N, C-alpha and C positions, 0 to 999 in steps of 0.2 A: 504494500500500500504506500509505503514511504517512497518507493521508486516511482510509482505513478505520479505522486505529488511533485517530486523533483522534476520529472519530465514535463509535466503540465506547466510548472512555473517557468522552466526554460523556454517552452513554446510561447507563453504569453509575453515574457521579457523580449524575446526575439521579434515577436509580432509588433510590440510597442516600439522597439528601436527601429524596425524596418519601416514603420509608418512615418517616422520623422522626416520632414522635407529636406533638412540639411544632411541627413545621413548618407554616407557613401556606401554603407553596407547594403548588401542585397540578400534577403532571406527567402528561402524556398521551403515549402512544406510538402512532404510526400508520403506516399504509401507504396508498399512492395509486397510481392509474393516471394516466399523463400522455400527452396527445396534442399533439405539436408540429405545429401547423397548416400552416406554410409548407412543411415537408419531408415532411409526412404520415407522421410517425414515432411509434411507440408506445414509451413508457418506463414505468418503475416506480420508486417512491420509498419511502423510509422517513423518518420525522421524529419529533421530540420537540417537544411544546408545553410550555413552562415559563411558568406564570403569574407575572408580577412583581407586578402589582396588578390592580385591577378592570378596567383597560383594556389594559394592555400585556402582550404575550406575546413571548418569544424562541423561535425555532424552528430548531434545528440540523436540517439536511436532507441527505440523500444520494439522488441520482437517477441512474438508469442507463438509457441507450437502447441496447439490444442489437443494433441493426442490422436491425430488422424491415423498414425501408425500406432506405436505404443509409447511414445515419448511426450511428456507434458512439461514444457519449460517456458520460462520468461527470462528475457535478456534486457538489460537497460544499461546504457553507458554512452561513451563518446568515441567517435571515429575521427581521425584526422586524415585528410586527403590532400595530395599535392598534384595539381593539374599540370601535366607535362606539355600539353598542347592547347593553351588557353586562347590562342588566336585562330584556331582552326574551327570548322563547323562542329566537329566532335572532339571532346576532350578524353584523354587517356590518363588515368591516375592510379598510383599505388595508394593503398590505404592501410592504416594501422589503427587498432582500437583497443580499448580496455572496457570490459563489461562485467556487471554483476549478473550472475546466473542463479536463478531459482529453479531447481530441478525437482519438481513436485513428486515424481514417482521414482526417486533415486533408490529406494529400497528394493526395486525390482531388478537391480543390477548388483553383481557380486564383486566388482573390482574396487580397488582402494580409492580411486578418484571420484567415484559417484557419491556426492554429498548434496544435502538440501540447498546449501548456500555456498557459492564458490566464486572465484575470480576467473574470468574467461577472456584471455587475450585473443586477438585475431589479426591476421595479415591478409592482404588481398590485392586485387587489381580490378579496376573498373573502367567503364566508358560511359560518358554522359554527353548529351547534346549541350553545346556551350552557349546557345542563345535561344531566346523565345520564352514565352510564359509557361509552356509545358515542356519539360525536359526529360525525356525518357532516359533511363540508365540501366545498366546491367553490371553486376559484380560477381566475382568468384572469390570467396573467402575461405581461409583455413584457420581452424582453432588448433594451435600446436600442442595444447595439453591433451586433447582427446584425439588429435589427428583426424578431425572431421572437416569435410569441406562442404560448402553450401553455395548455391547459386541464388542470387537475388535479382529480380526484375521488377522495375517499378517506374514511377514518374515523380518528378519534383515540380511543383507548381509555384511560380513566382508571381507576387502581386505587387501593386504599386508602381515602382519605377519601371518595371519591364513594359508596362502598357504605354507609359509616357515616352520612352526613348526609342522604341522599336517601330519602324514603319513597316518593315517586312521581316518578321521574326525568323523566317527560314534562312535569310541571307545577311542579316545585320548582326554584328557582334556587339555585345554589351561592353566589352573592355577595349 
């Protein structure tokens, strides 16, 4: 519950800052579908993308796996992305993150690392559309503790400045 409150506060703070006229920050809000390949589990996520400068983004994220296979988990934390191609139509970025993991049915597993509450780092690589109000993205991530990989596909929606500055979102760069 505390995690949901922290994520909600982060979203509202970023929404407030993103709405300021003088702000050079651009915030995007998104949703994603996640497929955990080793356990063949489907999950859903929410995220915020906060542009720090031309290359760097912070991304608070909340992910939930509702037990479609046999795993019920909640992840909440922060990802850091570095856009390698910010001036191209599509951006490519490495990502690293630190997440709190709530593994609800951890007692169904017999290994030593299955705990109710744990730290879950992740590493990955992604692609995102660099301009426009709706920016599709895809990521491949790896949790090095569990050696689990997952694919994330979703869209980030930018509000405010994106509508004012872009005449043709498909071909105009924000940066």
